[in-house]
C-alpha positions as CSV (number, residue, x, y, z in Angstrom):
1,M,90.5,139.8,93.9
2,P,91.0,139.6,90.2
3,P,90.6,136.4,89.0
4,A,93.3,134.0,88.5
5,S,94.2,132.6,85.7
6,R,93.5,128.7,85.3
7,Q,96.8,127.8,83.1
8,P,97.2,124.1,83.5
9,V,99.4,123.2,86.5
10,P,101.7,120.4,85.9
11,D,102.1,118.7,88.8
12,I,98.3,117.1,88.3
13,D,98.8,114.5,85.1
14,L,96.0,114.2,83.6
15,R,97.5,113.2,79.9
16,D,96.3,109.7,78.9
17,A,94.1,109.1,82.0
18,P,90.1,109.0,83.0
19,R,89.4,112.3,83.4
20,Y,87.9,112.8,87.3
21,R,84.6,112.2,88.2
22,P,83.8,112.3,92.1
23,L,81.4,110.5,93.4
24,P,79.3,112.2,96.1
25,D,77.5,110.9,98.7
26,P,75.5,113.2,100.2
27,S,74.9,110.4,102.9
28,V,78.6,110.0,104.2
29,S,78.6,106.9,103.4
30,L,82.2,106.3,104.9
31,T,84.9,103.1,105.2
32,S,88.0,105.0,106.5
33,P,88.3,104.8,110.4
34,I,89.5,108.0,110.1
35,L,87.4,109.5,108.5
36,K,85.0,107.5,110.9
37,R,87.4,109.7,113.7
38,L,87.1,112.9,111.5
39,Y,82.9,112.6,111.3
40,A,82.5,111.8,114.9
41,Y,84.8,114.2,116.2
42,W,82.7,117.3,114.3
43,R,79.0,115.2,115.3
44,A,80.2,116.0,118.5
45,K,80.9,119.9,117.8
46,A,77.7,119.4,116.4
47,A,76.0,117.9,119.2
48,M,74.8,122.0,120.7
49,R,75.2,124.2,117.6
50,P,76.2,124.2,113.8
51,P,80.0,124.1,114.9
52,T,82.4,127.2,113.9
53,R,85.6,127.3,113.4
54,A,86.7,127.7,116.6
55,D,85.8,124.6,117.5
56,I,87.9,122.4,115.8
57,D,90.9,122.1,118.3
58,P,94.3,120.3,115.8
59,L,95.1,118.5,119.8
60,E,91.9,116.5,120.3
61,I,92.5,115.1,116.6
62,G,96.0,114.0,117.6
63,P,97.5,112.0,115.0
64,D,94.1,111.9,112.7
65,I,95.2,115.4,111.9
66,R,97.6,115.1,109.4
67,H,94.7,113.0,107.2
68,V,92.7,116.6,108.1
69,V,92.3,119.4,105.2
70,L,90.4,123.1,105.9
71,L,88.9,125.4,103.0
72,D,88.0,129.1,103.9
73,V,84.9,129.7,101.2
74,A,83.7,132.4,99.8
75,L,80.0,132.6,98.7
76,D,79.4,135.8,96.9
77,P,80.7,134.8,94.2
78,L,81.5,131.2,96.0
79,R,85.6,130.4,95.8
80,F,87.7,128.1,98.1
81,R,90.6,127.5,98.9
82,W,93.2,125.4,100.3
83,R,93.9,126.6,104.4
84,L,95.6,124.0,105.6
85,L,96.2,120.6,103.9
86,G,97.7,117.8,106.5
87,G,100.9,116.2,105.7
88,E,100.0,112.4,105.1
89,L,98.0,114.7,102.2
90,V,100.9,116.3,100.9
91,D,103.3,113.2,101.2
92,S,100.7,111.2,99.3
93,I,100.0,113.9,97.0
94,G,103.7,115.0,96.4
95,R,102.8,118.9,96.4
96,N,100.9,121.6,98.7
97,V,98.8,122.6,97.8
98,S,98.1,124.7,101.4
99,G,97.2,128.8,100.7
100,K,96.4,128.0,97.0
101,S,93.3,128.6,95.5
102,F,91.8,126.1,93.7
103,E,91.6,128.4,90.4
104,E,95.3,128.0,90.6
105,V,95.6,124.0,91.4
106,Y,93.0,122.6,89.1
107,P,93.0,122.8,85.5
108,H,90.0,123.2,83.2
109,P,88.5,120.6,82.9
110,L,89.1,119.6,86.0
111,Y,88.1,123.0,88.1
112,A,84.4,122.3,87.3
113,D,84.6,118.4,88.3
114,V,86.7,119.5,92.4
115,M,83.6,122.8,92.4
116,R,80.8,121.0,91.8
117,V,81.3,118.7,94.6
118,F,82.5,121.5,96.8
119,S,79.7,124.3,96.6
120,R,77.5,120.6,97.6
121,V,79.3,121.8,101.5
122,A,79.4,125.5,100.6
123,L,76.0,125.6,99.5
124,T,73.9,123.4,101.7
125,G,75.6,123.0,104.8
126,L,75.2,119.3,105.3
127,P,78.5,117.3,104.4
128,V,79.4,114.9,101.7
129,R,81.0,112.3,101.2
130,H,82.4,111.5,97.6
131,V,85.3,108.9,96.7
132,G,87.2,108.6,92.8
133,T,90.2,108.3,92.3
134,A,93.0,110.4,91.4
135,R,96.2,110.3,89.1
136,F,99.3,113.1,90.3
137,A,101.8,112.9,88.9
138,N,104.8,110.7,89.3
139,R,101.9,109.0,92.3
140,G,100.2,106.7,90.4
141,H,96.6,106.0,90.9
142,L,95.2,106.6,94.1
143,R,92.4,105.9,95.0
144,Y,91.0,107.8,97.2
145,E,88.1,108.9,99.9
146,S,86.8,112.2,101.1
147,L,84.7,114.1,103.5
148,H,83.3,117.8,103.9
149,L,81.6,119.2,106.6
150,P,80.7,122.6,106.6
151,L,81.6,124.8,109.3
152,F,80.1,128.0,110.2
153,G,80.4,131.8,110.3
154,D,79.0,134.8,112.2
155,N,76.3,135.2,109.8
156,G,75.6,131.3,109.6
157,E,76.6,130.3,106.7
158,V,79.3,128.2,105.4
159,A,83.2,129.8,106.3
160,M,85.0,126.9,106.3
161,M,84.7,123.1,106.0
162,F,86.5,121.0,108.2
163,G,87.1,116.7,106.9
164,G,89.9,114.7,105.7
165,L,90.8,112.9,102.6
166,H,92.5,108.7,103.0
167,F,94.0,107.7,100.3
168,Q,95.0,104.7,98.6
169,Q,97.5,102.9,95.7
170,L,96.2,101.6,93.0
171,D,97.8,98.2,91.6
172,T,97.3,99.9,87.7
173,A,99.6,97.3,86.2
174,S,96.4,94.9,86.1
């Protein structure tokens, strides 16, 4: 697959805003009840063996599915593609990036920051939580908490990521 162009994406407003700097939390100290439920679901699946995509059943997730993300992972070279972005997330950010690679979605230097966070899960096979703020065009600033969990392939390497995001609108008037 040829490398995709890293052109700025007009839906992400990086002007007059501090650079996106997600803060990883490998301890997975979740605060969102939705993310806590998704983590408990994944841990139940991981109790017997490393979970795979086949272990994740949308019907078992219930209404929290609107906050779920699925990412495809390629390891050589390391690349990510949004497989699914739940409806609540699409509504929060104002666009659907399902089916798009990170190279298509994130402009430089945002791309490097995002890769740093997601690489942790892909290369270690361990869950990670990250928090931060983001600003999307016509959406204002959003505080978020994000959870990304490995799903393994037949070869024992991370093949996908399962997780969720919880957004909260920030009051930027103060």
